[in-house]
C-alpha positions in Angstrom: 111.8 -57.3 -35.7 113.6 -57.3 -32.3 113.6 -53.5 -32.3 109.8 -53.4 -32.8 109.4 -56.0 -30.2 111.4 -54.0 -27.7 109.3 -50.9 -28.5 106.1 -52.8 -27.9 107.5 -54.1 -24.7 108.2 -50.6 -23.6 104.7 -49.4 -24.2 102.9 -52.6 -23.1 101.7 -51.1 -19.9 99.8 -48.4 -21.8 98.0 -50.9 -24.0 94.5 -51.8 -22.7 92.0 -54.4 -23.5 88.4 -53.0 -23.9 86.1 -53.9 -21.0 82.3 -53.9 -21.0 81.3 -50.2 -20.8 84.4 -48.8 -22.6 83.5 -46.5 -25.4 85.3 -47.7 -28.6 85.4 -45.1 -31.4 86.5 -47.1 -34.4 84.2 -45.7 -37.0 84.8 -42.0 -36.8 87.6 -39.6 -36.0 87.0 -37.6 -32.9 88.1 -34.3 -34.6 87.1 -34.9 -38.2 84.9 -37.2 -40.3 87.7 -39.4 -41.3 86.8 -43.1 -41.1 88.4 -46.5 -41.9 87.0 -46.0 -45.4 88.8 -42.6 -45.8 92.2 -42.2 -47.4 94.7 -43.0 -44.7 92.2 -45.0 -42.6 91.6 -44.5 -38.9 94.0 -44.8 -36.0 92.4 -46.1 -32.7 94.4 -45.3 -29.6 95.0 -48.6 -27.8 94.7 -46.9 -24.4 91.8 -44.4 -24.7 90.1 -46.1 -27.7 89.6 -42.8 -29.4 89.8 -42.8 -33.2 91.8 -40.3 -35.2 92.3 -39.7 -38.9 95.8 -39.4 -40.4 95.8 -35.6 -40.1 95.2 -35.7 -36.3 96.8 -38.8 -35.0 100.2 -37.1 -34.6 98.6 -34.3 -32.7 97.1 -36.8 -30.3 100.4 -38.6 -29.8 102.2 -35.3 -29.1 99.6 -34.3 -26.5 99.2 -37.6 -24.7 102.4 -39.5 -25.4 100.4 -42.6 -26.3 102.4 -44.5 -28.9 100.3 -47.6 -29.8 97.5 -47.3 -32.2 95.4 -49.9 -34.1 95.3 -48.7 -37.8 92.0 -49.8 -39.5 91.5 -49.5 -43.2 88.5 -50.6 -45.2 88.3 -50.9 -48.9 84.8 -51.2 -50.5 84.7 -54.2 -52.8 81.0 -54.6 -53.8 77.8 -52.6 -53.7 74.2 -53.7 -54.0 73.2 -54.0 -57.6 70.9 -51.1 -58.4 67.6 -51.6 -60.2 68.3 -51.7 -63.9 65.5 -49.2 -64.5 67.1 -46.6 -62.2 67.9 -43.6 -64.4 70.8 -42.4 -62.3 69.5 -38.9 -62.5 68.8 -38.4 -58.8 65.4 -39.9 -58.8 64.3 -42.9 -56.6 64.6 -46.3 -58.2 61.8 -47.1 -60.6 61.1 -50.4 -58.7 58.3 -49.6 -56.3 58.5 -50.8 -52.7 55.8 -53.3 -51.7 56.6 -53.4 -48.0 56.8 -50.6 -45.4 60.4 -51.4 -44.4 64.0 -50.4 -44.9 66.7 -52.9 -45.8 64.2 -55.8 -46.2 63.2 -57.5 -49.5 60.4 -55.5 -51.0 61.1 -52.5 -48.8 62.6 -49.1 -49.5 66.0 -49.5 -51.0 69.2 -48.9 -49.0 72.8 -49.3 -50.1 74.5 -52.5 -48.8 78.3 -52.1 -48.8 80.9 -54.7 -48.2 84.5 -54.0 -47.3 87.9 -55.7 -47.2 89.3 -54.8 -43.8 93.0 -54.5 -42.8 94.3 -54.1 -39.2 97.9 -53.2 -38.2 99.4 -52.0 -35.0 101.3 -48.7 -35.6 103.9 -47.3 -33.1 104.4 -43.5 -33.0 106.3 -41.3 -33.7 108.2 -43.7 -36.0 105.0 -45.1 -37.5 106.4 -48.6 -37.3 103.8 -51.1 -38.5 103.2 -54.5 -37.0 100.9 -57.0 -38.8 99.1 -59.9 -37.1 101.6 -62.3 -38.7 104.6 -60.3 -37.4 103.0 -60.1 -33.9 102.8 -63.9 -33.8 106.6 -64.2 -33.9 107.1 -61.9 -30.9 107.5 -62.9 -27.2 104.4 -64.4 -25.6 103.9 -61.5 -23.2 103.9 -59.0 -26.0 101.9 -61.2 -28.4 99.2 -62.0 -25.8 98.6 -58.4 -24.6 98.6 -56.8 -28.0 96.5 -59.5 -29.5 93.9 -59.3 -26.8 93.7 -55.5 -27.3 93.4 -55.8 -31.1 90.8 -58.5 -30.8 88.8 -56.5 -28.2 88.8 -53.4 -30.3 87.8 -55.3 -33.5 85.0 -57.2 -31.7 83.7 -54.3 -29.7 80.5 -52.5 -30.8 81.4 -49.0 -31.9 79.8 -46.1 -30.1 78.0 -45.2 -33.3 76.8 -48.7 -33.9 73.4 -48.2 -32.2 72.8 -45.1 -34.4 73.1 -47.0 -37.6 69.7 -48.2 -38.8 70.3 -51.0 -41.3 66.8 -52.4 -41.1 63.4 -51.2 -40.1 60.1 -53.0 -40.6 57.0 -50.9 -40.3 54.7 -53.9 -40.7 55.6 -55.7 -37.5 52.3 -55.7 -35.6 51.5 -56.9 -32.1 48.6 -59.0 -31.0 45.8 -56.8 -29.7 45.0 -57.2 -26.0 41.3 -57.3 -26.9 41.6 -60.1 -29.5 41.4 -63.1 -27.2 38.3 -62.1 -25.3 36.5 -59.7 -27.6 32.8 -59.4 -26.8 30.6 -59.6 -29.9 26.9 -58.6 -29.8 24.3 -61.2 -30.9 22.4 -58.6 -32.9 21.7 -60.7 -36.0 23.8 -58.5 -38.2 25.1 -60.3 -41.3 27.5 -58.5 -43.7 27.2 -59.0 -47.5 30.3 -59.7 -49.5 30.2 -56.4 -51.3 28.2 -53.2 -51.8 29.2 -51.6 -48.5 28.6 -48.0 -47.5 29.3 -45.9 -44.5 26.1 -46.0 -42.4 26.4 -42.3 -41.6 27.6 -40.5 -44.8 27.3 -43.2 -47.5 31.0 -43.2 -48.4 31.9 -46.3 -50.4 35.6 -46.5 -49.8 38.0 -46.6 -46.7 35.3 -48.5 -44.8 35.8 -50.2 -41.4 33.6 -52.8 -39.8 33.5 -52.7 -36.0 34.1 -56.3 -34.8 31.8 -55.8 -31.7 28.5 -55.0 -33.4 29.2 -55.1 -37.2 28.7 -51.4 -37.7 30.2 -50.2 -41.0 31.7 -46.7 -41.0 34.3 -44.6 -42.8 37.8 -44.2 -41.7 39.9 -41.1 -40.7 40.3 -38.1 -42.9 43.8 -37.6 -44.1 45.5 -34.2 -43.8 45.0 -33.5 -47.6 41.3 -34.0 -47.3 41.2 -37.5 -48.7 40.2 -40.6 -46.8 37.0 -40.7 -44.8 35.0 -38.5 -42.5 36.1 -40.0 -39.1 32.8 -41.7 -38.5 34.5 -45.0 -37.3 36.7 -43.1 -34.9 33.7 -41.1 -33.6 31.8 -44.3 -33.1 34.6 -45.8 -31.0 34.7 -42.6 -28.9 30.9 -43.0 -28.4 30.8 -46.7 -27.7 34.3 -47.8 -26.6 34.1 -50.8 -29.0 37.9 -51.2 -29.7 38.5 -53.3 -32.9 37.6 -52.7 -36.5 38.6 -54.5 -39.7 39.1 -52.7 -43.0 36.6 -54.1 -45.5 38.2 -54.9 -48.9 41.4 -56.1 -47.3 40.1 -59.4 -46.1 41.7 -62.4 -47.8 42.4 -66.0 -46.6 45.8 -64.7 -45.4 44.4 -62.0 -43.1 43.2 -58.4 -43.1 43.9 -55.0 -41.7 42.7 -54.7 -38.1 42.9 -51.5 -36.1 42.6 -51.0 -32.4 41.3 -47.6 -31.6 42.1 -47.9 -27.9 45.7 -49.1 -28.6 45.9 -46.6 -31.4 47.7 -48.9 -33.8 47.4 -51.6 -36.4 47.2 -54.9 -34.6 47.0 -58.7 -35.1 43.8 -60.6 -34.3 44.5 -64.3 -33.9 40.8 -65.0 -33.8 39.9 -62.9 -36.8 38.3 -65.9 -38.7 36.0 -66.5 -35.7 35.2 -62.8 -35.3 34.4 -62.4 -39.0 32.3 -65.6 -39.1 30.1 -64.0 -36.3 28.8 -61.6 -38.9 28.6 -64.1 -41.8 32.0 -63.4 -43.4 34.0 -66.4 -44.6 37.7 -65.3 -44.8 38.5 -68.2 -47.2 36.2 -66.9 -49.9 37.1 -63.2 -49.7 39.2 -61.3 -52.2 41.2 -58.1 -51.8 39.5 -55.0 -53.3 41.0 -52.1 -51.2 44.5 -51.0 -50.6 45.9 -52.1 -47.3 47.0 -49.4 -44.8 50.6 -50.4 -45.6 50.0 -49.8 -49.3 48.4 -46.4 -48.5 51.3 -45.4 -46.3 53.8 -46.3 -49.1 51.6 -44.3 -51.6 51.7 -41.4 -49.2 55.5 -41.6 -49.0 55.6 -41.4 -52.8 52.7 -39.1 -53.6 53.3 -36.6 -56.3 51.6 -33.7 -54.7 54.3 -32.9 -52.2 57.2 -35.3 -52.1 58.3 -34.9 -55.8 57.7 -31.1 -55.9 59.7 -30.4 -52.7 62.5 -32.8 -53.8 62.3 -31.5 -57.4 62.2 -35.1 -58.5 60.7 -34.3 -61.9 63.9 -32.4 -63.0 67.3 -33.7 -63.8 69.3 -31.8 -61.2 72.9 -30.9 -61.6 75.0 -32.2 -58.7 77.2 -29.6 -57.0 80.5 -30.1 -55.2 82.9 -27.9 -53.3 83.2 -25.7 -50.2 79.8 -25.2 -48.5 78.2 -27.9 -50.7 78.7 -31.0 -48.6 76.0 -33.6 -48.2 75.1 -35.4 -44.9 74.2 -39.0 -44.6 70.8 -39.9 -43.2 71.4 -42.0 -40.1 67.8 -43.2 -40.0 65.3 -40.3 -39.8 68.0 -37.7 -39.1 67.0 -35.5 -42.1 65.6 -33.0 -39.6 69.1 -32.6 -38.1 70.8 -32.5 -41.5 68.5 -29.7 -42.8 68.8 -27.5 -39.7 72.6 -27.8 -39.4 73.1 -27.0 -43.2 71.2 -23.8 -42.7 72.8 -22.7 -39.4 76.3 -22.9 -40.9 75.4 -20.4 -43.6 74.9 -17.8 -40.8 78.1 -15.8 -40.3 77.9 -15.9 -36.5 78.1 -19.7 -36.5 80.9 -19.6 -39.0 83.0 -17.2 -37.0 82.3 -19.0 -33.7 83.1 -22.5 -34.7 84.7 -22.7 -38.2 87.1 -19.8 -38.2 88.5 -20.9 -34.9 88.7 -24.6 -35.7 92.5 -24.9 -35.0 92.2 -23.1 -31.7 89.2 -25.2 -30.7 90.9 -28.5 -31.5 94.1 -27.4 -29.7 92.1 -26.6 -26.6 89.8 -29.7 -26.8 89.6 -31.8 -23.6 91.1 -35.3 -23.4 87.9 -36.8 -24.7 86.8 -34.5 -27.5 83.9 -36.8 -28.4 82.0 -35.4 -25.4 82.8 -31.7 -25.9 80.0 -29.7 -27.5 82.2 -26.9 -28.9 84.6 -29.4 -30.5 81.9 -31.5 -32.1 80.0 -28.5 -33.5 83.2 -27.0 -34.9 84.1 -30.4 -36.4 80.7 -30.5 -38.1 80.7 -26.9 -39.3 84.3 -27.1 -40.7 83.5 -30.4 -42.5 80.4 -28.9 -44.1 82.1 -25.7 -45.3 85.6 -26.9 -46.2 84.6 -29.1 -49.2 86.9 -31.9 -48.0 84.0 -34.4 -48.1 82.1 -32.8 -51.0 83.1 -35.4 -53.6 81.1 -37.8 -55.7 80.6 -41.2 -54.1 82.2 -43.8 -56.4 80.2 -46.7 -57.8 82.0 -50.0 -58.3 81.1 -52.2 -61.2 81.2 -49.9 -64.2 82.6 -50.8 -67.6 85.9 -52.7 -67.3 85.4 -52.8 -63.6 86.2 -49.1 -63.2 84.5 -47.0 -60.6 81.8 -44.7 -61.8 80.7 -41.6 -59.8 77.2 -41.6 -58.3 74.9 -38.6 -58.3 75.2 -38.3 -54.5 78.2 -37.5 -52.4 80.5 -39.3 -50.0 79.4 -36.6 -47.6 79.6 -36.9 -43.8 77.8 -39.1 -41.3 77.2 -37.0 -38.1 76.9 -39.9 -35.8 79.1 -38.5 -33.0 77.4 -35.1 -33.2 73.9 -36.6 -33.1 74.7 -38.8 -30.2 76.1 -35.8 -28.3 73.3 -33.3 -28.9 70.6 -35.9 -28.4 72.1 -37.4 -25.2 69.5 -37.9 -22.4 66.8 -36.3 -24.5 63.7 -38.5 -24.8 63.2 -37.8 -28.5 66.5 -36.6 -30.1 68.3 -39.6 -28.6 66.1 -41.9 -30.7 66.0 -42.8 -34.4 62.5 -41.6 -34.7 61.6 -38.6 -37.0 61.4 -35.3 -35.2 60.1 -31.8 -35.6 62.8 -29.7 -37.2 61.6 -26.6 -35.4 61.8 -28.4 -32.0 65.3 -29.6 -32.8 66.4 -26.1 -33.8 65.3 -24.6 -30.5 66.9 -27.5 -28.7 70.2 -26.9 -30.4 70.0 -23.1 -29.8 69.4 -23.9 -26.1 72.5 -26.0 -26.1 74.5 -23.2 -27.7 73.2 -20.8 -25.1 74.3 -23.1 -22.3 77.8 -23.5 -23.8 78.4 -19.8 -24.5 77.8 -18.3 -21.1 80.9 -16.1 -21.0 81.9 -16.1 -24.7 80.5 -14.9 -28.0 77.1 -16.4 -28.6 76.1 -17.1 -32.2 72.5 -17.6 -31.2 72.2 -13.9 -30.7 71.8 -13.6 -34.4 68.3 -15.0 -34.0 67.4 -13.6 -30.6 64.8 -10.8 -30.4 62.5 -9.1 -27.9 58.7 -9.4 -28.2 56.5 -6.8 -26.6 53.0 -7.8 -25.5 50.5 -5.0 -24.8 47.3 -6.0 -22.9 44.6 -3.5 -22.6 41.7 -4.0 -20.1 38.6 -3.2 -22.0 36.7 -2.1 -18.9 39.3 0.3 -17.5 41.3 1.0 -20.7 44.5 0.6 -18.7 47.4 -1.3 -20.2 50.1 -3.7 -19.2 53.4 -4.2 -21.1 55.6 -7.2 -20.9 58.6 -8.3 -22.9 60.0 -11.7 -23.6 62.9 -13.2 -25.5 62.1 -15.3 -28.6 64.0 -16.9 -31.5 61.2 -17.9 -33.9 58.1 -16.1 -35.2 55.2 -18.6 -35.5 52.9 -17.5 -38.4 49.3 -18.6 -38.2 47.5 -20.0 -41.3 44.0 -18.7 -41.6 42.5 -21.4 -43.8 39.2 -19.5 -44.0 40.9 -16.8 -45.9 42.3 -19.0 -48.7 42.2 -17.4 -52.1 40.6 -20.5 -53.6 38.1 -21.0 -50.8 35.3 -21.7 -53.2 37.2 -24.6 -54.8 38.0 -26.0 -51.4 34.4 -25.8 -50.2 33.2 -27.5 -53.4 35.7 -30.4 -53.0 34.6 -30.7 -49.3 30.9 -30.8 -50.4 31.6 -33.5 -52.9 33.5 -35.6 -50.3 30.7 -35.3 -47.9 28.3 -36.5 -50.6 30.3 -39.7 -51.0 32.2 -38.8 -54.2 35.4 -40.8 -53.9 36.8 -39.5 -57.2 37.3 -35.9 -56.1 40.9 -34.9 -56.2 42.6 -33.2 -53.2 42.7 -29.4 -53.4 45.6 -27.5 -51.8 44.7 -24.3 -50.1 46.4 -21.1 -51.4 46.9 -18.6 -48.5 48.3 -15.1 -49.2 51.3 -14.4 -47.1 49.9 -10.9 -46.2 46.9 -12.7 -44.6 49.1 -14.8 -42.4 51.1 -11.7 -41.4 47.9 -9.8 -40.6 46.7 -12.7 -38.4 49.9 -12.5 -36.4 49.6 -8.7 -35.8 45.9 -8.4 -35.2 44.7 -7.9 -31.6 43.8 -11.1 -29.7 40.7 -11.1 -27.5 41.2 -12.4 -24.0 37.8 -13.3 -22.5 38.9 -14.3 -19.0 41.5 -11.6 -18.2 41.9 -10.8 -14.5 42.2 -7.0 -14.4 44.1 -5.6 -11.4 42.4 -2.2 -12.1 38.8 -3.5 -11.6 39.8 -6.5 -9.4 37.7 -8.9 -11.4 37.7 -10.9 -14.6 36.9 -9.0 -17.8 37.8 -8.9 -21.4 41.1 -7.6 -22.8 42.9 -7.3 -26.0 46.5 -8.4 -26.6 48.7 -7.2 -29.4 52.2 -8.5 -30.1 55.0 -6.5 -31.7 58.7 -6.6 -32.2 60.6 -4.7 -29.5 63.8 -5.5 -31.5 64.6 -6.9 -34.9 67.2 -9.7 -35.1 70.0 -9.9 -37.6 68.4 -13.2 -38.9 64.7 -13.9 -38.6 63.2 -17.4 -38.5 59.5 -17.8 -39.5 57.7 -21.0 -38.8 54.5 -21.7 -40.8 52.1 -23.3 -38.3 51.1 -26.1 -40.6 50.6 -28.7 -37.8 47.5 -28.3 -35.8 44.8 -30.4 -34.1 41.4 -31.3 -35.5 38.1 -31.0 -33.5 38.8 -34.6 -32.2 42.3 -33.5 -31.1 43.9 -35.7 -33.7 47.1 -34.1 -35.0 47.0 -33.1 -38.7 49.0 -31.2 -41.2 47.5 -28.4 -43.3 48.1 -28.8 -47.0 48.7 -25.2 -47.9 50.6 -23.2 -50.4 51.9 -19.8 -49.2 53.7 -17.5 -51.6 56.4 -16.4 -49.2 58.2 -13.2 -50.5 61.9 -13.0 -51.3 62.0 -9.6 -49.4 60.1 -8.7 -46.2 59.5 -5.4 -44.5 58.3 -5.7 -40.9 58.9 -2.1 -39.9 55.2 -1.5 -39.2 55.3 -4.2 -36.6 57.9 -2.5 -34.4 56.7 -1.9 -30.8 56.3 1.7 -29.6 56.1 1.2 -25.8 53.8 3.0 -23.5 51.6 5.5 -25.3 51.3 9.1 -24.3 48.7 9.6 -21.6 48.1 5.8 -21.2 47.7 4.5 -17.7 49.2 1.2 -16.6 47.5 -1.6 -14.8 48.5 -1.8 -11.1 51.0 -4.5 -10.2 48.6 -6.6 -8.1 48.5 -10.3 -8.3 45.1 -12.1 -8.8 43.6 -13.8 -5.8 44.6 -17.5 -5.4 42.0 -20.2 -6.1 41.7 -21.6 -2.6 39.0 -22.8 -0.2 38.1 -20.8 2.8 39.8 -23.4 4.9 43.0 -21.7 5.8 44.6 -24.9 7.1 44.0 -27.0 4.0 44.6 -24.3 1.4 43.9 -26.8 -1.4 43.2 -25.3 -4.9 39.6 -25.7 -6.0 39.7 -27.3 -9.4 36.9 -28.3 -11.8 37.1 -32.1 -11.7 35.0 -32.5 -14.8 37.5 -30.4 -16.8 40.4 -32.3 -15.3 38.8 -35.6 -16.3 38.1 -34.5 -19.8 41.8 -33.6 -20.3 42.9 -36.8 -18.7 40.7 -38.7 -21.1 42.6 -37.1 -24.0 45.7 -38.8 -22.7 47.4 -35.9 -21.0 49.2 -36.5 -17.6 47.0 -35.8 -14.5 49.3 -33.2 -13.0 49.5 -31.3 -16.3 45.7 -31.3 -16.5 45.4 -30.0 -12.9 47.8 -27.2 -13.7 45.9 -26.3 -16.9 42.7 -26.0 -15.0 44.3 -24.0 -12.2 46.2 -21.5 -14.3 43.2 -20.8 -16.5 41.0 -20.1 -13.4 38.5 -22.9 -13.9 37.2 -21.2 -17.0 36.4 -24.4 -19.0 37.8 -27.0 -21.3 38.7 -24.7 -24.2 40.9 -22.4 -22.3 42.5 -25.3 -20.4 43.2 -27.2 -23.6 44.8 -24.1 -25.0 47.0 -23.9 -21.9 48.0 -27.6 -22.4 48.9 -27.0 -26.1 51.0 -24.0 -25.2 53.0 -25.7 -22.4 53.5 -29.3 -23.6 57.2 -28.6 -24.1 57.7 -27.3 -20.6 60.2 -29.5 -18.7 57.9 -29.6 -15.7 54.8 -30.2 -17.8 54.0 -33.4 -15.9 55.4 -32.3 -12.5 53.0 -31.9 -9.6 51.1 -28.7 -9.1 53.0 -26.8 -6.4 51.6 -23.6 -5.0 53.3 -21.2 -2.5 51.8 -21.8 0.9 49.9 -25.0 0.1 50.3 -27.8 2.6 52.2 -30.7 1.1 54.1 -28.5 -1.2 56.9 -26.0 -1.1 58.3 -23.5 -3.5 61.5 -24.6 -5.2 64.6 -24.3 -3.2 68.0 -23.3 -4.5 68.7 -27.0 -5.0 65.5 -27.7 -6.9 65.9 -24.9 -9.4 66.9 -26.3 -12.8 70.5 -25.7 -13.6 69.8 -25.7 -17.3 67.1 -23.0 -16.8 69.5 -21.0 -14.7 72.2 -21.2 -17.4 69.8 -20.1 -20.1 68.7 -17.0 -18.2 72.2 -16.1 -17.1 73.3 -16.3 -20.7 70.8 -13.5 -21.4 72.9 -11.2 -19.2 71.2 -11.6 -15.8 72.9 -12.7 -12.6 72.5 -16.2 -11.1 70.5 -14.7 -8.2 68.2 -12.8 -10.4 67.6 -16.0 -12.5 67.0 -18.0 -9.3 64.4 -15.5 -8.1 62.6 -15.6 -11.4 62.5 -19.4 -11.5 61.3 -19.5 -7.9 58.5 -17.1 -8.6 57.3 -19.2 -11.5 57.4 -22.8 -10.2 60.7 -23.4 -12.1 59.2 -22.9 -15.6 61.7 -21.3 -18.0 59.2 -19.6 -20.3 57.3 -18.0 -17.5 60.5 -17.1 -15.6 61.7 -15.1 -18.7 58.4 -13.3 -18.9 58.5 -12.6 -15.1 62.1 -11.3 -15.2 61.3 -8.7 -17.9 58.2 -7.5 -16.1 60.2 -7.0 -12.8 63.4 -5.3 -14.1 63.1 -2.4 -11.7 63.0 -4.8 -8.7 65.9 -6.8 -10.1 68.1 -3.8 -10.6 68.0 -2.9 -6.9 68.2 -6.6 -5.8 71.0 -7.3 -3.4 72.8 -10.6 -3.3 71.3 -12.8 -0.6 72.4 -16.2 -1.6 75.6 -17.9 -0.4 78.4 -19.3 -2.5 79.8 -16.1 -4.0 82.8 -14.0 -3.1 82.7 -10.5 -1.8 84.1 -9.2 -5.1 81.4 -11.1 -7.0 78.7 -9.7 -4.7 79.8 -6.2 -5.3 79.8 -6.7 -9.1 76.3 -8.2 -8.9 75.0 -5.0 -7.5 75.7 -3.3 -10.8 72.5 -2.8 -12.9 72.1 -5.9 -15.0 72.7 -5.4 -18.7 69.5 -7.3 -19.7 69.3 -9.7 -22.5 71.8 -9.4 -25.3 69.7 -8.6 -28.4 70.7 -6.9 -31.6 68.5 -4.4 -33.3 68.3 -2.7 -36.6 65.9 -2.1 -39.6 63.1 -4.6 -40.1 63.8 -5.3 -43.7 64.9 -8.8 -44.7 65.7 -11.1 -47.6 65.1 -14.8 -47.8 68.2 -17.0 -47.9 67.0 -20.4 -46.9 64.0 -22.6 -46.1 63.3 -26.1 -44.7 60.5 -28.1 -46.2 58.7 -31.1 -44.7 57.0 -33.9 -46.6 54.5 -36.2 -44.9 51.4 -36.2 -42.8 53.1 -35.4 -39.5 56.3 -34.0 -38.0 56.8 -37.5 -36.5 57.1 -39.0 -40.0 58.1 -38.1 -43.5 61.2 -36.3 -44.7 62.9 -32.9 -44.5 65.1 -31.1 -47.1 66.4 -27.6 -47.2 67.1 -25.0 -49.9 69.8 -22.4 -49.4 70.7 -19.5 -51.6 74.4 -19.5 -52.5 75.8 -16.8 -54.7 72.3 -16.0 -56.1 71.7 -19.7 -56.9 69.3 -21.8 -55.0 70.8 -25.1 -53.9 68.8 -28.1 -52.6 70.3 -30.2 -49.8 68.6 -33.6 -49.7 70.8 -35.5 -47.3 73.8 -36.7 -49.4 72.4 -35.1 -52.6 73.4 -31.5 -53.1 72.2 -30.1 -56.4 71.5 -26.8 -58.2 67.8 -26.1 -57.6 65.7 -25.5 -60.7 62.3 -24.9 -59.2 62.7 -24.1 -55.4 59.3 -24.8 -53.9 59.2 -21.7 -51.7 55.4 -21.9 -51.3 55.6 -25.3 -49.5 58.2 -24.5 -46.8 57.9 -25.1 -43.1 60.7 -22.9 -41.7 61.9 -19.8 -43.5 65.2 -18.0 -42.8 65.7 -14.3 -43.5 68.7 -12.0 -43.1 68.7 -8.3 -42.6 69.1 -6.4 -45.8 72.1 -4.1 -46.1 71.2 -0.4 -45.9 
């Protein structure tokens, strides 16, 4: 004991007590997915508070010389008793949820696990263990310091703690700001206890009574065609009367109340008084309609999409082994899980991060939890190694023995999610996200972190050529831009079952509430034709005729990537600008030939449009130089909830051509980082063009990663108000100017300046035949990208495999017609 006491005394100065703000990693190894529950437990450095599994703790000691670690082990002792009707075949429990919640009685079921925990101090390299009891017999100075450190680490919130969603209640509602002082019209309206109909279309279900004037109208139409005809919403937009109650949900305990202005289900503390105004006695009412919560739960279980995509009607065979590792859902992180599973089947990501795992770990910085390359390599290696692809044990079987579950131990990518989502307004939250948006976000991070090294994102990168022909002069303009995803339109009007769809729509409009939803069947060839057909531009400013005229724009591939991503544009906006999802089935082919869509460049004998900029929209007052904007269009956009400056830019950049073109501009630029930034025009008073300091470093890094110099990237961003997408378009349309561009900015050495005068190599894009085969697809279930669930299917050794978070199984009926993102790879010659 004295020897151990002396060792602790010698390292006492390196043992720290966690302070507020210290990052304590006690749930996950910095270099693997080992945890206190793993074999060997987790070692937390008592100086840096980084955690390491048993396979990496010696490496950390050798690199840093830190000898004192708190060894944490957890042994699971009980699990939540599963519903006795659960078949154990991979299907959801038979017990239906009655509350829109997670981890709450009546809500969606989650596993509750309890552990026996053990803590010891371990001294390296001897691996001498010191228990709390042994520590109590040591000198006070040692005992006090080490005990305080142990207690601090144990009590501290782990970095990953905030990412763990144990409970979520979707039924918590706030009091409406209109409830207390709601104005009700004395119009003599009295509502009968039954027999209600929509006063516009006659619909007899999903009816809402406006609490201001007693008007009874139908609710919103759901994306699958069911629900109402939006008449209650349209009435609010016409009158501004904010609150409505759902008829059929009124009971003595309350009712569903919706605030159109607050766009949410709300509480109305004066509901009995508001209902009494129209002759409704809450105490005598009975429930005859499903509440919105019950409808939401039904949507989350509906057979039409959820069970088909998850293959819930089939007893799926669990798979284990290398490349077959499940990922835990951290609370709406299924979008991240699906994207990363697919990316690590791409050879470029494997060779960049997985093949070099030892080198990456050896070169990792002192805090590898904050290093992008290390965390991506850690995730990729763990997914492909098979180390975590093992059945999750279930305690409490016969004779107390552990029985395997149908899902895996898997990995919980908390550290990875925290890193890639850091400082992002959406990906840093636990809300559901669009898988396509996350994919582009991650590709952008890869671009920034591979500036001077092999870049796996090049596997997806391709050039798009846009050819615009002025219809008056027949002169053309060619531009090229870099892209990573092809967005495929969905022409609903060309559905192969259009007659069936129209008949169902007619029945709904006639008030038939029994009509079943009909899914549109769209031929893939129709979607591809819609992508390639010329687009008519009605307000094109032609430099040839110096006026606005019509033009046609055709889009073609200037290069074909090694791997092609196709996004089906299922998410759109209705006529009322309410987001909706198209319920469509598209028979996506297993093989694809896009050779006919290759760009040909300038045609023989074709004249190009002169490079002349359009005249600025300014007043004759040369001193003010303020842009003339259509105030009515700006106001209409603002009324839809878009930021004022974004609305001003939309009107300016579309040349005051009306609400439709401005709205299209808004939809196409909502993801711009400067979407809400003030409109800044060169030469305008009160505004200046971006300076070197104001140009986004992230945008610079992205353009530089494409093969251009920093000066060229800066010039492009300055010319386009610091907008990345427009800067990339600009840089490809000014290649001749950039090739002769001399370095004029400071901060570079003479040698670098000489090198920068070499012609830029341009973007690094691969090219080859346009023939592809499908190898993966990601599917979405739910009414919006902001809710629902994602799973992915990946073809492994000619067998389709479904990855549904921690469940990895052989797919029996891969629903290829219901996918959202499709991944193709170039076919071998």
